[in-house]
C-alpha positions in Angstrom: -49.8 -7.4 21.0 -48.2 -4.4 22.2 -46.2 -2.1 20.1 -42.5 -1.5 20.2 -41.0 1.4 22.5 -40.7 4.4 20.1 -37.2 4.9 21.3 -36.2 1.2 21.1 -34.5 1.8 17.7 -32.4 4.7 18.8 -31.4 2.6 22.2 -30.2 -0.2 19.7 -28.1 2.3 17.7 -26.8 3.8 20.9 -25.6 0.2 22.0 -24.4 -0.8 18.6 -22.4 2.5 18.6 -20.9 1.7 22.2 -20.1 -2.0 21.1 -18.3 -0.8 18.1 -16.1 1.7 20.1 -15.4 -1.1 22.6 -14.4 -3.7 19.9 -12.0 -0.9 18.4 -10.5 -0.4 21.6 -10.1 -4.4 22.3 -8.5 -4.7 18.4 -6.0 -1.8 19.6 -5.3 -3.4 22.9 -4.1 -6.6 20.7 -2.1 -4.8 18.3 -0.3 -2.6 20.7 0.0 -5.4 23.3 2.1 -7.8 20.8 5.6 -6.0 20.8 9.1 -7.2 20.6 10.0 -6.5 23.8 7.6 -8.0 26.7 6.5 -4.9 28.1 3.8 -4.9 30.7 0.3 -4.3 29.6 -2.1 -2.0 31.8 -5.7 -2.2 32.1 -8.3 -0.7 34.3 -11.0 -3.1 35.7 -14.8 -1.8 36.8 -13.7 -0.7 40.2 -10.8 1.6 39.0 -8.2 -0.6 40.4 -5.1 -1.1 38.0 -3.6 -4.3 36.9 -0.4 -5.1 35.1 1.1 -8.2 33.6 3.9 -9.2 31.4 5.2 -12.2 29.4 8.4 -13.0 27.8 10.8 -15.6 26.9 12.3 -17.6 29.6 16.1 -17.4 30.2 18.4 -18.6 27.1 20.8 -21.4 27.3 23.6 -18.8 27.5 21.7 -16.7 30.5 21.5 -13.8 28.2 18.0 -11.9 27.8 15.9 -12.5 24.9 13.1 -10.6 23.6 11.7 -13.4 21.1 11.9 -17.2 20.7 13.8 -17.6 17.7 14.7 -21.1 15.8 15.5 -22.4 12.8 14.7 -26.2 12.3 13.9 -29.2 10.2 10.2 -30.7 9.5 9.4 -32.9 12.1 11.5 -31.7 14.8 10.2 -30.6 18.3 11.4 -27.8 20.2 11.0 -27.3 23.9 10.7 -23.8 25.4 9.5 -21.8 28.3 7.8 -18.3 29.0 7.8 -16.2 32.0 4.4 -14.6 33.0 4.4 -12.1 35.9 1.9 -10.1 37.7 3.3 -6.7 37.7 0.3 -5.2 39.8 -1.5 -5.5 43.3 -4.4 -7.5 42.7 -4.6 -11.5 42.2 -4.6 -12.2 38.5 -6.1 -15.0 36.5 -4.6 -15.2 33.1 -5.4 -17.5 29.8 -2.3 -18.5 28.3 -2.4 -19.7 24.5 -0.7 -19.4 21.1 -2.1 -17.9 17.7 -0.8 -17.1 14.6 0.8 -13.8 13.7 -0.7 -11.7 10.5 1.2 -9.6 8.0 -0.4 -6.8 7.8 -0.9 -4.2 5.1 1.2 -1.5 6.8 4.0 -4.1 7.9 3.3 -4.2 11.5 3.2 -7.2 13.5 -0.2 -8.4 14.9 -2.0 -11.7 15.6 -5.2 -13.3 15.0 -8.5 -12.3 17.2 -8.9 -14.4 20.1 -12.2 -16.0 18.4 -10.1 -17.4 15.5 -8.6 -20.8 15.6 -4.7 -20.9 14.5 -3.7 -22.9 11.3 0.0 -22.2 11.0 2.9 -22.0 13.7 0.2 -20.8 16.3 -1.3 -24.3 16.2 2.2 -26.0 16.5 2.8 -24.2 20.1 1.1 -25.9 23.1 1.7 -24.4 26.6 1.8 -26.8 29.6 -1.2 -25.0 31.1 -3.6 -22.9 29.4 -4.5 -20.7 32.4 -2.3 -19.3 35.4 -3.2 -17.9 38.6 -0.6 -15.1 40.0 -0.5 -13.5 43.2 0.5 -9.9 43.2 4.3 -9.6 42.3 4.3 -13.3 41.5 5.8 -14.6 38.3 5.3 -18.2 36.9 7.7 -20.2 34.3 5.6 -22.2 31.8 6.8 -24.9 29.6 5.9 -24.8 26.0 6.4 -27.3 23.4 6.5 -26.4 19.5 5.6 -29.5 17.3 6.8 -28.9 13.8 5.0 -30.9 11.2 6.8 -33.2 9.1 5.4 -31.6 5.8 5.6 -28.0 7.2 6.0 -25.6 4.6 9.7 -24.3 4.1 10.6 -20.6 5.2 9.8 -18.3 8.1 6.7 -18.6 10.2 5.1 -16.2 13.0 2.9 -16.6 15.9 2.5 -15.1 19.4 2.2 -16.6 22.9 -0.5 -14.6 24.7 -1.5 -14.1 28.2 -5.0 -12.9 28.1 -7.6 -11.5 30.5 -11.1 -10.9 29.9 -13.0 -7.9 31.5 -16.3 -6.2 31.3 -19.7 -7.0 33.1 -22.0 -9.4 31.5 -25.0 -7.2 33.0 -23.5 -4.4 31.1 -26.0 -2.4 29.0 -23.8 -3.3 26.0 -23.3 -6.9 27.3 -19.9 -6.4 25.5 -16.4 -7.9 27.2 -13.0 -6.4 26.4 -10.3 -9.0 25.7 -6.7 -7.6 26.7 -3.9 -9.6 25.5 -0.1 -9.3 25.9 2.4 -11.5 23.9 5.7 -12.5 23.1 6.8 -13.2 19.4 8.0 -16.8 18.2 9.8 -17.2 14.9 10.6 -20.2 13.4 12.4 -20.9 10.3 11.8 -24.5 8.5 14.7 -25.4 6.2 13.8 -26.3 2.8 13.4 -24.4 -0.5 14.0 -20.6 0.8 12.9 -17.9 -1.8 13.5 -14.6 -0.3 12.1 -11.9 -2.2 10.9 -8.1 -2.0 8.8 -6.8 -4.9 7.3 -3.5 -5.9 3.6 -4.7 -6.2 2.2 -1.2 -6.7 3.8 2.0 -8.2 2.3 5.1 -9.4 3.7 8.8 -10.0 1.7 12.0 -10.1 2.8 15.3 -11.4 1.7 18.7 -9.6 1.2 20.4 -12.8 3.5 23.5 -13.5 1.5 25.6 -16.0 4.5 27.0 -17.7 7.4 25.3 -19.1 10.0 27.1 -16.9 8.2 26.9 -13.6 8.6 23.7 -11.1 5.9 21.5 -9.9 6.1 18.9 -7.3 5.9 14.9 -8.0 4.0 12.3 -5.7 4.9 8.8 -5.9 2.8 6.2 -4.4 4.3 2.6 -3.8 3.7 -0.5 -2.1 6.6 -3.1 -1.4 5.6 -6.9 -0.6 7.5 -9.7 0.7 6.6 -12.2 -2.2 9.0 -14.8 -0.6 8.8 -17.0 2.3 11.7 -15.4 4.6 11.4 -12.5 7.1 13.3 -9.8 5.5 14.5 -6.0 6.2 15.1 -3.8 3.4 15.9 -0.5 1.9 14.5 1.1 -1.2 14.9 4.5 -3.2 12.8 6.3 -5.7 14.5 8.1 -8.5 12.6 10.8 -10.9 13.7 10.5 -14.4 13.1 12.5 -17.6 13.6 11.7 -21.2 16.7 9.8 -21.9 17.0 8.5 -18.3 17.9 12.3 -17.2 17.8 12.2 -13.3 15.3 15.0 -12.3 14.7 14.1 -8.9 14.8 11.5 -5.9 14.0 10.3 -2.6 16.2 9.6 0.7 16.2 5.9 1.4 13.2 4.0 2.7 14.1 1.8 5.4 11.9 -1.4 5.8 12.3 -2.9 9.5 10.9 -6.4 9.5 8.3 -7.5 6.9 6.9 -11.2 7.3 6.3 -13.5 4.4 2.9 -11.8 2.4 3.4 -8.4 4.4 3.4 -5.1 2.6 4.6 -1.5 3.3 2.7 1.2 1.6 3.8 5.1 1.3 3.3 8.2 -0.6 6.4 10.7 -1.3 6.1 14.2 -2.5 9.5 15.1 -4.2 11.0 18.3 -4.6 9.5 20.5 -7.7 11.1 19.8 -11.0 10.7 21.2 -14.2 7.9 19.3 -16.7 10.2 17.0 -18.7 7.3 15.9 -20.9 7.7 12.2 -20.2 8.3 11.5 -16.4 9.2 8.3 -14.8 9.4 7.1 -11.2 11.9 4.2 -10.8 11.8 2.3 -7.3 15.2 0.2 -6.4 14.4 -2.2 -3.7 17.1 -4.3 -1.9 16.2 -6.8 0.6 18.5 -7.5 3.9 18.9 -10.1 6.1 17.6 -9.7 9.6 20.2 -9.7 12.4 20.2 -13.2 14.1 18.9 -15.0 11.1 20.7 -17.2 8.4 22.0 -15.2 5.7 20.3 -15.6 2.3 20.7 -14.0 -1.0 17.8 -11.5 -1.9 17.7 -10.4 -5.7 17.6 -6.9 -6.4 14.1 -5.5 -7.6 13.2 -2.4 -9.8 10.1 -1.3 -11.2 9.0 1.9 -13.1 6.1 4.0 -13.5 5.4 6.5 -16.5 3.3 9.6 -17.0 3.3 12.8 -19.2 4.2 15.6 -17.2 3.3 18.7 -19.5 2.8 22.2 -19.1 -0.9 22.2 -20.2 -1.1 26.3 -20.1 1.8 26.6 -22.7 0.3 23.7 -24.8 -2.9 25.5 -24.7 -1.5 28.7 -26.1 0.4 27.1 -28.6 -2.5 25.0 -29.8 -4.7 28.2 -29.9 -2.1 29.9 -32.1 -1.7 26.7 -34.4 -5.6 27.0 -34.6 -5.6 30.6 -35.4 -2.8 30.1 -38.0 -4.8 27.3 -39.7 -8.1 29.1 -39.5 -6.8 32.2 -41.3 -5.1 30.1 -43.9 -8.2 28.3 -44.3 -10.0 31.5 -45.1 -7.1 32.7 -47.5 -7.4 29.4 -49.3 -11.1 29.9 -49.5 -11.1 33.6 -50.8 -8.3 32.5 -53.4 -10.5 29.6 -54.7 -13.5 32.1 -54.9 -11.6 34.6 -56.9 -10.3 31.8 -59.1 -13.7 30.5 -59.7 -15.1 34.0 -60.6 -12.1 34.4 -63.1 -13.0 31.1 -64.5 -16.8 32.2 -65.0 -15.5 35.3 -66.6 -13.5 33.3 -69.3 -16.5 31.1 -69.7 -18.7 33.9 -70.6 -16.3 35.4 -73.0 -15.9 32.1 -74.8 -19.9 31.5 -74.7 -20.3 35.0 -76.2 -17.7 34.4 -79.2 -19.6 31.3 -80.0 -23.1 33.1 -80.2 -21.9 36.0 -82.4 -23.3 36.1 -86.0 -21.7 33.9 -88.7 -19.1 32.9 -85.8 -17.4 36.1 -86.3 -15.2 36.6 -83.6 -15.8 39.8 -81.1 -14.7 43.0 -82.4 -13.9 42.0 -86.0 -13.8 44.6 -88.6 -17.1 45.3 -91.0 -16.6 43.9 -94.5 -13.4 41.6 -93.4 -15.4 38.4 -94.7 -15.0 40.0 -98.3 -11.4 39.4 -98.4 -11.9 35.7 -98.3 -12.0 34.3 -101.9 
């Protein structure tokens, strides 16, 4: 049996790294492509020619331009819509057309499922009239779509993207990797029912910069996570205040704006607030107010407050104080020991005198005058 080429493992590693880079580029293209405004995506093919295309909602009934498809519906309804797909480049294009679910990301941005994953929510309810469009240079096509809302659809807001996609890359490439370039338009559907709007502070912590002395200032850093724990898309505003003992305000942040957060989505951040004196006990208090997005049916969003507390102590001063106390205690202990030793010596001397008195002849006390016992009858 022939042995493997000595460079074969290295070649595999090089190809794996190249595949990973291309995969990251593909994911970045997905995230960047699905935006509120259906701007054209641009990609380069193997020959260096450039292709451009776009997809967006069709014309509204009022004739006004739209950037998203947005409806409030009842369970079991069917919505008929259309999208406009345009070839903005100078080469003929064949594009795949399909819908998929939107994702609530950890940083609050809008993105969609990877192409290989099947949608299970709103993306599965949307059916384009065709799954492929062929466009000549400069040509546009209007494609009808149908949105079938299940009778048992969960109340609340659902999000998806309708995508026009093009796969590029050579099958005989050394990496054997293709790139899926996608452009999308957003679809929002609100299913009427039990709506529970809520923005929650799901994580909050505070760190103090540690001024060494009581009268020197140190910065405070607050890390936070705000999550849409309800079933309605929300915007919002949050403020973070620093409080010392008895609720005394010692610092705070400017308002933190939350643009558009899907149910289940989160925004995270870290704020370094202006230096403050070490108050001993330091609390970060986050207040969050959810806001209705423009064009949506208003709902009442409850106020949310969360608190995180630490000890902000000037440790150098505490250390010096502890050293002073320890020194005083040590000196006092030495003094007490010396006094006890002196008292013990005095007690021993007294006992020695008493013992000598008991041991003297006929029980005479020490220092008695000779013949003093003759005076006794």
